[in-house]
C-alpha positions in Angstrom: 0.8 34.5 14.0 2.5 33.7 17.3 0.4 30.8 18.4 -0.6 27.7 16.4 -3.1 25.0 17.2 -2.3 21.5 15.9 -5.5 19.7 14.9 -4.0 16.3 15.2 -2.3 13.9 17.6 0.6 11.4 17.9 3.9 11.8 16.1 2.8 14.4 13.6 1.5 16.7 16.4 4.9 16.4 18.1 6.7 17.0 14.8 4.7 20.2 14.3 5.2 21.4 17.8 9.0 21.1 17.4 8.8 23.2 14.2 6.8 25.8 16.1 9.5 26.0 18.8 12.3 26.3 16.2 10.4 29.4 14.8 9.8 30.8 18.3 6.0 30.2 18.2 3.7 28.8 20.8 1.8 25.6 20.2 -1.6 24.4 21.3 -2.5 20.7 21.3 -6.0 19.2 21.3 -6.8 15.9 22.8 -9.6 13.4 23.3 -10.4 11.7 26.6 -8.1 8.7 26.0 -5.3 11.1 24.9 -5.3 13.1 28.1 -1.8 12.0 29.0 -0.5 11.6 25.5 3.0 12.7 24.5 1.8 15.6 22.2 -0.3 16.9 25.0 2.6 17.0 27.4 5.0 18.4 24.9 2.8 21.4 23.7 2.8 24.8 25.4 -1.0 24.5 26.0 -3.6 21.7 25.5 -7.4 21.9 25.0 -9.8 18.9 25.4 -12.1 18.4 22.4 -14.3 15.4 23.3 -14.7 11.7 23.8 -12.2 9.1 22.5 -13.9 8.1 19.2 -12.4 10.4 16.4 -15.9 11.1 15.1 -16.7 12.8 18.5 -13.3 14.7 18.9 -10.6 15.0 16.2 -13.1 15.0 13.3 -15.3 17.7 14.9 -14.6 20.9 12.9 -16.5 23.1 15.4 -14.6 21.7 18.3 -11.3 22.4 16.6 -12.2 26.0 15.8 -13.6 26.5 19.2 -10.4 25.3 20.8 -8.4 27.7 18.6 -10.6 30.6 19.7 -10.4 29.7 23.4 -6.6 29.3 23.3 -6.1 32.5 21.4 -4.3 30.7 18.5 -4.1 32.6 15.3 -3.6 29.6 13.0 -4.5 25.9 12.6 -2.2 23.2 11.3 -4.0 20.0 10.3 -1.1 17.6 10.1 -2.2 14.7 8.0 -5.2 12.3 8.4 -8.3 13.3 10.2 -9.3 16.7 8.8 -6.2 17.5 6.7 -8.0 16.9 3.4 -11.4 18.1 4.5 -12.3 21.4 3.0 -14.7 22.1 5.9 -11.8 22.9 8.2 -10.1 25.6 6.1 -13.4 27.0 5.3 -14.4 27.2 8.9 -11.0 28.8 9.7 -11.6 31.5 7.1 -15.0 32.3 8.5 -13.5 32.5 12.0 -10.6 34.7 11.0 -8.0 31.9 11.6 -5.1 31.1 9.2 -5.3 27.6 7.8 -1.8 26.2 7.3 -2.4 24.4 4.1 -4.1 24.9 0.7 -7.3 26.7 0.0 -10.6 24.8 0.5 -11.2 25.1 -3.3 -7.9 23.3 -4.0 -8.7 20.6 -1.5 -12.1 19.9 -2.9 -10.8 19.8 -6.5 -7.8 17.6 -5.9 -9.6 15.6 -3.2 -11.8 14.1 -5.8 -9.6 11.6 -7.7 -11.7 12.0 -10.9 -11.5 15.8 -10.8 -7.8 15.5 -10.1 -7.4 13.3 -13.2 -9.1 15.8 -15.3 -6.9 18.6 -14.0 -3.8 16.6 -14.7 -5.0 15.9 -18.3 -5.7 19.6 -18.8 -2.1 20.3 -17.6 -0.8 18.0 -20.2 0.2 15.1 -17.9 -0.7 11.5 -18.8 -3.0 9.8 -16.4 -3.6 6.1 -15.7 -6.4 4.9 -18.1 -9.7 4.8 -16.3 -13.2 6.3 -16.1 -13.4 10.1 -16.1 -16.5 10.5 -14.0 -17.6 9.2 -10.6 -19.8 6.1 -10.5 -22.3 6.9 -7.9 -25.2 4.9 -6.4 -27.3 5.6 -9.5 -25.0 3.6 -11.7 -26.7 0.4 -12.7 -25.0 -3.0 -13.0 -25.1 -2.6 -16.7 -23.4 0.8 -16.5 -20.7 -0.7 -14.2 -20.1 -3.6 -16.5 -19.8 -1.4 -19.5 -17.5 1.0 -17.8 -15.2 -1.8 -16.6 -15.1 -3.3 -20.1 -14.1 0.0 -21.6 -11.2 0.4 -19.1 -10.1 -3.3 -19.4 -9.0 -5.9 -17.0 -7.2 -6.2 -14.6 -8.5 -3.0 -13.0 -8.9 -1.3 -9.7 -12.1 -0.2 -8.1 -11.2 3.0 -6.2 -13.0 5.5 -4.0 -13.3 8.9 -5.5 -12.5 10.5 -2.1 -9.9 9.8 0.5 -6.7 7.8 0.2 -4.5 5.4 2.2 -5.7 2.4 0.2 -9.2 2.5 1.7 -12.1 1.9 -0.7 -9.8 0.1 -3.2 -10.3 -3.4 -4.6 -8.4 -5.2 -7.3 -10.5 -7.0 -10.0 -9.0 -9.6 -12.4 -12.1 -10.8 -14.2 -15.7 -9.6 -14.8 -17.1 -12.2 -12.4 -15.3 -10.5 -9.5 -16.6 -7.0 -10.3 -19.9 -6.9 -8.3 -18.4 -8.0 -5.0 -15.4 -5.6 -5.4 -17.8 -2.7 -6.1 -19.9 -3.4 -3.0 -16.8 -3.8 -0.8 -15.2 -0.6 -2.1 -18.3 1.4 -1.8 -19.0 0.2 1.8 -15.4 1.0 2.9 -15.4 4.4 1.1 -18.7 5.4 2.7 -17.6 4.4 6.2 -14.1 6.0 5.8 -14.8 9.2 3.9 -18.6 9.6 3.9 -18.7 9.2 0.1 -19.5 5.9 -1.6 -18.7 7.1 -5.1 -16.1 5.0 -7.0 -14.4 5.0 -10.3 -12.4 2.4 -12.3 -8.7 2.6 -13.1 -6.6 0.2 -15.2 -4.3 -1.8 -13.0 -0.8 -1.6 -14.2 0.9 -5.0 -13.6 4.2 -4.2 -11.9 4.7 -0.4 -11.6 6.8 1.6 -9.2 5.1 4.3 -7.1 7.1 7.5 -7.0 6.0 10.9 -5.8 7.1 14.5 -6.0 7.0 16.9 -3.0 5.9 20.4 -3.8 6.0 23.8 -2.0 4.0 26.7 -3.5 3.8 30.2 -2.0 1.3 33.0 -2.5 3.6 34.8 -4.9 3.4 32.4 -7.8 6.5 30.2 -7.0 6.1 26.5 -7.1 9.1 24.3 -6.2 9.5 20.6 -6.8 11.8 18.3 -4.7 13.7 15.2 -5.5 11.3 12.2 -5.7 10.4 9.7 -3.0 10.2 5.9 -3.7 7.0 4.5 -2.2 6.7 1.1 -4.0 7.0 -1.1 -1.0 3.4 -1.4 0.0 1.2 -3.9 1.8 -2.3 -4.0 0.5 -1.8 -0.5 -1.1 -0.5 1.0 2.2 3.1 2.3 2.2 5.4 0.8 4.7 8.9 1.9 3.6 9.8 5.0 1.8 13.1 6.3 0.5 14.7 9.2 -1.4 15.9 9.2 -4.1 14.6 6.3 -6.1 17.1 3.9 -7.6 14.9 3.8 -10.8 15.0 7.6 -11.5 17.7 9.2 -13.5 18.4 12.9 -13.3 16.7 13.4 -16.7 13.6 11.5 -15.6 13.7 13.4 -12.3 13.4 16.7 -14.2 10.5 15.4 -16.2 8.7 14.2 -13.1 9.3 17.6 -11.4 8.0 19.5 -14.4 4.9 17.4 -14.6 4.2 17.9 -10.9 4.6 21.7 -11.1 2.3 21.9 -14.1 -0.5 20.1 -12.3 -0.1 22.3 -9.2 0.0 25.5 -11.4 -3.2 24.3 -13.2 -5.2 24.4 -9.9 -3.5 27.4 -8.4 -2.1 25.3 -5.5 -0.4 26.8 -2.4 1.5 25.4 0.6 2.7 21.8 0.7 1.4 19.0 -1.5 2.5 15.9 -3.2 1.9 14.6 -6.8 1.9 10.8 -7.0 2.9 8.9 -10.1 3.1 5.3 -11.3 6.3 4.6 -13.1 7.1 1.9 -15.7 10.6 0.8 -14.6 11.6 -0.4 -18.0 10.4 2.4 -20.3 10.5 5.4 -18.0 6.9 6.2 -18.8 5.0 7.7 -15.9 1.3 8.3 -15.2 -0.4 10.8 -12.8 -2.1 8.9 -10.0 -3.4 11.5 -7.6 -2.5 14.5 -5.5 -2.3 14.7 -1.8 -3.3 18.2 -0.6 -1.4 18.0 2.7 1.9 17.0 4.3 2.8 13.4 3.7 3.7 10.8 6.4 6.9 10.2 4.5 8.0 13.8 4.4 11.1 13.2 6.6 13.1 11.4 3.9 12.8 14.5 1.7 14.0 16.7 4.6 17.0 14.4 5.2 18.3 14.6 1.6 17.6 18.3 1.0 18.1 19.8 4.5 14.7 21.6 4.2 12.3 21.7 7.1 9.0 21.3 5.2 6.8 22.0 8.3 8.6 25.3 8.9 8.1 26.3 5.3 4.4 25.4 5.6 4.1 27.9 8.4 6.2 30.5 6.6 4.1 30.2 3.5 0.9 30.6 5.5 2.4 33.8 7.0 2.8 35.1 3.4 6.6 34.7 3.1 8.0 34.0 -0.4 9.9 30.8 -1.1 13.7 31.5 -1.1 14.9 28.0 -1.7 17.3 27.2 -4.6 15.1 25.0 -7.0 18.2 23.4 -8.6 19.5 22.2 -5.2 16.1 20.6 -4.3 16.5 18.2 -7.3 20.1 17.2 -6.3 19.8 14.8 -3.3 22.6 14.9 -0.8 22.9 11.2 0.1 20.1 8.7 0.6 17.3 8.4 3.3 15.0 5.6 4.3 11.9 5.6 6.5 10.2 2.6 8.2 6.7 3.2 9.5 6.6 1.4 12.9 3.1 0.3 13.8 1.5 -1.2 16.9 0.6 -4.3 14.9 1.3 -8.0 15.2 3.0 -9.1 11.9 2.7 -12.7 12.8 -1.1 -12.4 13.1 -2.0 -10.8 9.8 -0.8 -7.4 11.0 -3.7 -7.0 13.4 -3.6 -3.9 15.6 -1.9 -4.3 19.0 -3.2 -1.6 21.2 -2.1 -1.4 24.9 0.4 0.1 27.3 4.1 0.4 26.4 5.9 -0.8 29.4 9.4 0.0 28.3 10.9 1.4 25.1 14.4 1.9 23.8 14.8 3.9 20.6 17.9 3.8 18.4 20.4 6.6 18.3 23.6 7.5 16.6 24.7 9.6 13.6 21.9 10.4 11.1 19.2 8.4 12.9 15.9 10.1 13.5 12.8 8.7 15.3 9.6 10.7 15.0 7.4 9.3 17.6 4.2 10.1 19.5 4.5 7.6 22.3 6.8 6.7 25.2 7.2 4.2 28.0 4.2 4.3 30.4 1.8 5.6 27.7 -1.0 3.7 25.9 -1.5 3.1 22.3 -5.3 3.6 22.0 -7.5 1.3 20.0 -9.4 4.3 18.5 -6.8 5.6 16.1 -4.3 4.6 13.5 -1.7 2.3 15.2 1.4 4.2 13.9 3.7 4.7 16.8 6.8 6.1 15.1 8.6 6.8 11.9 12.2 5.6 12.0 14.3 7.5 9.5 18.0 7.2 8.7 20.4 9.0 6.3 23.5 7.6 4.5 26.0 9.0 2.0 24.5 6.4 -0.4 21.8 3.8 -0.4 24.1 1.0 0.8 25.2 3.0 3.9 21.6 4.1 4.6 20.4 0.4 4.4 23.2 -0.7 6.8 22.3 2.1 9.2 18.6 1.3 9.2 19.4 -2.4 9.8 21.5 -1.4 12.8 18.8 0.9 14.1 16.1 -1.7 13.8 18.2 -4.1 15.9 18.5 -1.5 18.6 14.8 -0.5 18.6 13.0 -2.4 21.5 9.4 -2.1 22.7 7.9 -4.0 25.7 4.2 -4.4 26.2 2.8 -4.4 22.7 3.5 -6.1 19.4 5.1 -4.0 16.7 6.2 -4.4 13.1 9.9 -4.2 14.0 10.5 -7.9 13.4 8.9 -7.6 10.0 11.2 -4.7 9.0 14.2 -6.6 10.2 13.2 -9.4 7.9 12.4 -7.2 5.0 15.6 -5.2 5.0 17.5 -8.5 5.0 16.0 -9.6 1.7 18.2 -9.4 -1.4 15.5 -7.6 -3.4 15.5 -4.7 -1.0 19.3 -4.5 -1.0 19.3 -4.4 -4.8 16.4 -2.1 -5.2 14.4 -4.7 -7.2 10.8 -4.1 -6.2 7.5 -2.7 -7.4 4.1 -2.1 -5.8 3.2 -5.8 -6.0 6.5 -7.0 -4.5 5.6 -7.1 -0.8 2.2 -8.8 -1.1 3.8 -11.5 -3.3 6.6 -12.3 -0.9 4.3 -12.2 2.1 2.1 -14.8 0.5 5.1 -17.0 0.0 5.9 -17.1 3.7 2.9 -19.4 4.6 2.6 -18.1 8.1 6.3 -18.4 9.1 7.2 -16.1 12.0 9.3 -13.1 11.1 11.9 -14.0 13.7 13.3 -17.4 14.6 12.7 -18.8 18.1 16.3 -18.2 18.9 16.2 -14.5 17.8 12.9 -14.0 19.6 14.3 -15.7 22.8 17.3 -13.4 22.8 15.2 -10.3 22.3 12.7 -11.4 24.9 15.4 -12.0 27.5 16.8 -8.5 26.8 13.4 -6.9 27.1 12.6 -8.7 30.4 16.0 -7.7 31.8 15.3 -4.1 30.8 11.8 -4.1 32.3 13.1 -5.7 35.5 15.8 -3.0 35.8 13.2 -0.3 35.2 10.9 -1.7 37.9 13.7 -2.0 40.4 14.5 1.7 39.8 10.9 2.5 40.7 11.3 1.1 44.2 9.0 -1.0 46.3 7.1 2.0 47.5 5.8 2.5 44.0 7.2 5.9 43.2 4.4 7.9 41.8 4.5 10.0 38.7 1.9 12.4 37.5 -0.7 9.6 37.0 -1.2 6.1 38.4 1.3 3.6 37.3 3.9 6.1 36.0 7.2 6.0 37.9 10.6 7.6 37.6 11.8 5.3 34.9 8.7 6.0 32.8 9.0 9.8 33.2 12.7 9.5 32.2 11.7 7.5 29.1 9.3 10.2 28.1 12.1 12.8 28.4 14.4 10.6 26.3 11.7 10.3 23.7 11.6 14.1 23.3 15.3 14.6 22.6 
């Protein structure tokens, strides 16, 4: 397995390419029309076009991915996350074409990709699930059936898509009168996002924490659990900050969470990387199985930072048939503390609407224990067709206090010119006393955002200082280009932009 095709784009594609290089393997990128000059394309050893810009015509085309692997001579396919990572059609097509799929079996993806089936598997493994319906509620379910099922679960509840994730196809319901509209909205979003309109009902716990356990499982019967990740800071059910370990989890509770996660994975014969997600009652220590993600998680770097384990490398090594040789005890003993901020091309002062466009200049933070996993650079575009995640900023500290201080410093250094980003939002959030004290749950962020009443995340003075610094940086970059308009490898790309791309790959 000397050459791997990455069936993804952006920062995760760059991350996988780096892991391939560390293992001495060649990498093949795929790209749509609008990604022709993207960072992951330039960074890979080879690149293969797979279609027009809309993901339905390129990155979601299983046949195009498999054909690209064949044409390039790749022996394996890594799906990253998103797109086809949780679609059993890709690993099945890989099997039929003699390609290695770097992930779980298609059977495991199908079983755990259905939230209702996953709930049944967890129950069979002896793990408590959040109260809810046990079977999908499809289009054949009548209004009376839905009303009765909701009443049995009890209010408040969540209407949730059976397939997919990322908070899509999910609606909160506080009273019976709100149920019909929530069901229609959830079904519509689920159908458009996952091609499956089936839903189910789940009791809405009032103020839980969201914690998750990373797993690695080889083909020799070994399943290892890692120290938990805290993912409670969410906006509309979407994670925005993750950290490891959780301030709410004791060593004893950590061992119980790990044992529960391993039992679920063993019940379904799971292999490769996956994550078991739980809801945690902060006061009692009771936890409930929520779902399983049959892929690498966006937030995997915080686990890497506190354990020293390269999860992507181990995904590849497991796919090659190697046995896990990691010390299971050490994986549950975090070395320090790590925090990750998901930096999006969104305008936080305009309801977090996407902000696609060209990045004119970009300065990423540096220094000890600061990591920026990015898929963009100066001179490149953030397309309107895809998720607007532009980077993941991760820091490590000897303890949570040092990690918070380091992230605060890194966020101040991070500058982007040309598009709106969520950086001002993160600077505001890390300055709140609730974050400093670790006093939050899954409802925290939505509550405090409602209280802001449209206030900007940075004062005019702060914004003015940053804008002046950005203008000065852009002016200096343009001067370095020269009046002759020094040409790069495509129109509008000059020396300073090429150098910024190189800086972004360090």
